[in-house]
C-alpha positions in Angstrom: 41.0 107.9 389.7 39.2 107.3 386.5 39.8 104.3 384.3 40.8 106.7 381.4 43.4 108.3 383.6 44.9 104.8 384.3 45.0 104.1 380.6 46.8 107.4 379.9 49.4 106.7 382.6 49.9 103.1 381.2 50.3 104.5 377.7 52.8 107.2 378.9 54.8 104.6 380.9 55.0 102.2 377.9 56.2 105.1 375.6 58.9 106.0 378.1 59.9 102.4 378.5 60.2 102.0 374.7 62.3 105.1 374.5 64.6 103.9 377.3 65.0 100.5 375.6 65.9 102.1 372.2 68.4 104.4 373.9 70.0 101.5 375.8 70.3 99.5 372.6 72.0 102.4 370.8 74.3 103.0 373.7 75.4 99.4 373.8 76.1 99.4 370.0 78.1 102.7 370.3 80.1 101.3 373.3 80.9 98.2 371.3 82.0 100.3 368.2 84.1 102.5 370.5 85.8 99.5 371.9 86.6 98.2 368.4 88.0 101.5 367.2 90.1 101.8 370.4 91.5 98.3 369.8 92.3 99.2 366.2 93.9 102.6 367.1 96.0 101.0 369.9 97.2 98.1 367.7 98.0 100.2 364.7 99.9 102.7 366.9 101.8 100.1 368.7 102.7 97.9 365.7 103.8 100.8 363.5 105.7 102.7 366.2 107.5 99.5 367.4 108.5 98.8 363.8 110.0 102.3 363.5 111.7 102.1 366.9 113.1 98.7 366.0 114.4 100.1 362.7 116.1 102.8 364.7 117.7 100.3 367.1 115.5 101.2 370.1 112.7 98.7 370.1 112.9 94.9 369.8 116.3 93.3 369.4 115.4 92.4 365.7 112.6 92.7 363.2 112.0 89.0 363.5 111.4 89.4 367.2 109.1 92.4 366.4 107.2 90.1 364.0 106.8 87.3 366.5 105.8 89.5 369.4 103.3 91.6 367.5 101.7 88.5 366.0 101.2 87.0 369.5 100.1 90.3 371.2 97.5 91.3 368.6 96.5 87.8 367.4 97.4 88.6 363.8 96.8 86.2 361.0 99.6 87.7 358.9 102.6 89.9 359.7 105.8 90.3 357.8 108.6 92.8 356.9 110.9 93.1 353.9 113.2 95.3 352.0 110.8 97.6 350.1 113.3 97.6 347.1 112.1 94.1 346.2 108.7 95.6 345.0 109.2 99.4 345.0 111.9 101.6 343.3 114.1 103.0 346.0 116.5 105.8 345.0 119.1 105.4 347.7 119.7 103.5 350.9 117.5 100.9 352.5 113.8 101.2 352.9 112.1 98.6 355.1 108.4 97.7 354.9 106.2 96.1 357.5 102.7 94.8 356.9 100.1 93.1 359.1 96.5 91.8 358.8 93.7 90.0 360.7 89.9 90.1 360.5 89.6 93.4 362.5 92.6 95.4 361.3 95.3 95.8 358.7 98.2 98.2 358.1 101.6 98.8 356.7 104.5 101.0 357.6 107.7 102.1 355.9 111.0 103.1 357.6 114.5 103.9 356.7 116.8 102.2 359.3 118.9 104.6 361.4 121.3 103.1 363.9 120.1 99.6 363.1 122.9 97.4 361.8 122.1 95.9 358.4 123.2 92.4 359.5 120.5 92.4 362.2 117.5 92.7 359.9 118.8 90.0 357.6 119.0 91.8 354.2 121.6 90.7 351.7 123.9 93.4 350.4 
């Protein structure tokens, strides 16, 4: 084997190694981003659907319990709910509003309570 053949082989191996390292770095970044998006999707889905279920009387025993549980489960900096009529014109009935936020995610949801008794969510008549 000639010395020049050895140099070509070394050059080829170094190019392949560099390509594999670049691919690995990209793959790790994509995997991290996919995990973040999955976390956001799961949390937004759970928080908003549990708010709607609680408004319909099927989820948590009360919206205060929903608030405490979601704050603990998803390590939220802020989560609250209110009657949307306090900041939004509502034509008829009650419209409830939920909002949450932390460094990675934020969201809001609106719901008209169904079978949920008005006394349970603590709004004044």
